[in-house]
Steps between C-alpha positions, in 0.01 A plus 500: 500500500838516326794271556820630654772607262827309479742549788700824493777518241719195538786554743765290336822463693809381314690265730853439384646185657874435486718209609539534874426261782239753631289410194279292732381829652408620152242224479343629820519858365315409183233315690459801734467743205216285360331514837543877504303526177798550262584316180861384529683446170808298587818532299776249576865486402668183384675473838174533688359196324779290648352565843122499431316375193286757312199275560507592873475872426237441235288310754519765773474801266222345293676620184765383260862565596721705270860406432754532221371198311129570534548858391622386161230238467210729598590815308732385221777726634606732775179704486388314816706736715310799364163328538573404861633848585180660365277262690629549854442775760806419713806278471672315784811280479511249784736344559739746334844342478826690478531397134159633399544818698830562320328450162221738591746767617707460181199508271560153362213315333632152438189320625127563507493631859766767447348599164164548667669717767640734237161526325295541817395854602322442829624459859776239542576318829793265558550267795873406503623171639858365517783410736589779736842549345353530153243742639768722655732491196566848358369393157167384645464817713572713194246314288235541766583870531467546123163322496369705795607826329300390195187464714511128573383415850766280661360301792756450775632148553439339837752373756516135586631157410574471131470194274877458514483462879657840570333786683452845358285736300395335173163337562224613266227721643193301608211453255283719725745785479519469120121489469475817703753671275292395197188651657684822577626527143159450351337746734758770431447458123119512517334790318128426507210679669593360848864613480567743785151468648467419869285192551393372841398133506359312798516123551433223747232442760476711816509356849262640760618421849281319752766475772875481519522181297174467302359691210225503237649471153457356154695273259620768264859429392572845357616346171268699279596833650871412487460411130338840431779677690762309302333579168467871581867514600605336170307768317703771667263597783617610845334228702413479867355169618295511822469140607436261787730239345880471514668601170839355399734704290262785406597738221287778647382648834311271732292598801403216733168525686273258688151631567240687294570812706872477436441445126264800489759720665783380272297534187373846601855615543630346175224615268550871582732535203401184307358477153346155531369282784448127444313359798566127459517425877232291666409745779283361777145633506470459875732498805447418868365807678744453786839336499545284809818560706725198519365161393136394542502181709265221395452376858152352542352710215275314259472801268648842436307793365671783314337827406617607156485851355557627145848587388593814308424495128855561376410526132210741555709717729758564229272667249637828370531673162806390302541163671431208262352225718474126436289283724466123529186292558553140608156344491376151587363402163465663160346817649590759247183687601649559847827617346322747278310634801821528701676691219215751492484532879879546541530737204822329387650524150547124464375204692650151478259212565585139573303203617663350810305177460638429153727194515873553484499880494486788747606486863845340549527387140761607246219535242190709477205577275376854507262745343608866491216746514599817313312818399483356147384148575621176656824320412506128582838336569464120480690280744867589486791587727458788745797661318296504181195631686713776646615595145135521386414719801799727427390530138160629613662742749718638220194533276315680774782744567516589131129567472 
């Protein structure tokens, strides 16, 4: 059994931080990017350090912070701007003050951040922030127009109360909006085997109705399936997530379902033109034979008997030539033998096994430990984040599509 390869090529995001009061949102942005599975590389201006110490960004980004002084110390000269530009996949400046926007539009390179901008050749995103009057000034509007014409994505400022106490448009876009823009930029630039492929991913546990208020369900959180959907999207795939769980701020199409029958219908519809199906959902094996009208009253009952019948086998029903299928086997204990038997019975291309009894991983957790059964052997992924597990699964899907 081989060990999983390292996580997919590092997604380094250059985060330029300038001296605006919205800098506190930049801390949240960097933390969120780490949570999303990215590697933020923070570059601060001298003015930014008057608001927040570099140590704060180093702590949340889990990496050293670059600034004018450290650039000279680490590289012996201004080569650091070239090194940083080569490393990153996308660059975002947040907050982007009027001063820095003007420098970027004019092509000035009088600090490390603006020098990196001139050397960088990937997608660039700016999140302006300033007083409403500064934002509406003809010079600022012209600078933003110039940057947009050069391909920079300018995120709109938000309306509201400003730091000066006035009302108007000048608030920086929220960290969630910026994170979504980063994801869009990375997906649009992807050029690997999954780029352009349609991938259907399922997630969450189904609910099989007993009556109007009760159901039979399971504890699946949908986190593993969502991580796979996110990873596929970042690799350029056209993703549809069929899920029983609510999804906030999705970058791709989402179809909400509840029961096994509803999931079967939705998956059947979506896979008609799909290239890959990843069946990560915990679909109930049985459902009540009859759904009771209204609410079953307890009354004087000492017991309640339900007759259960088998649900549709969603994964098996999707088999067709040309559809690359990935199944999941959540077993109670280290039962790889059952996973191997399931892979053979379902006829899937890959099967992902995990032990639901292993402490600290699996259902509801942010971490997992999996073994991926492939046509060429078994790849073990030791305990790690579900984001990293998703990357390992996507690696094997890419390898399978190229075979």
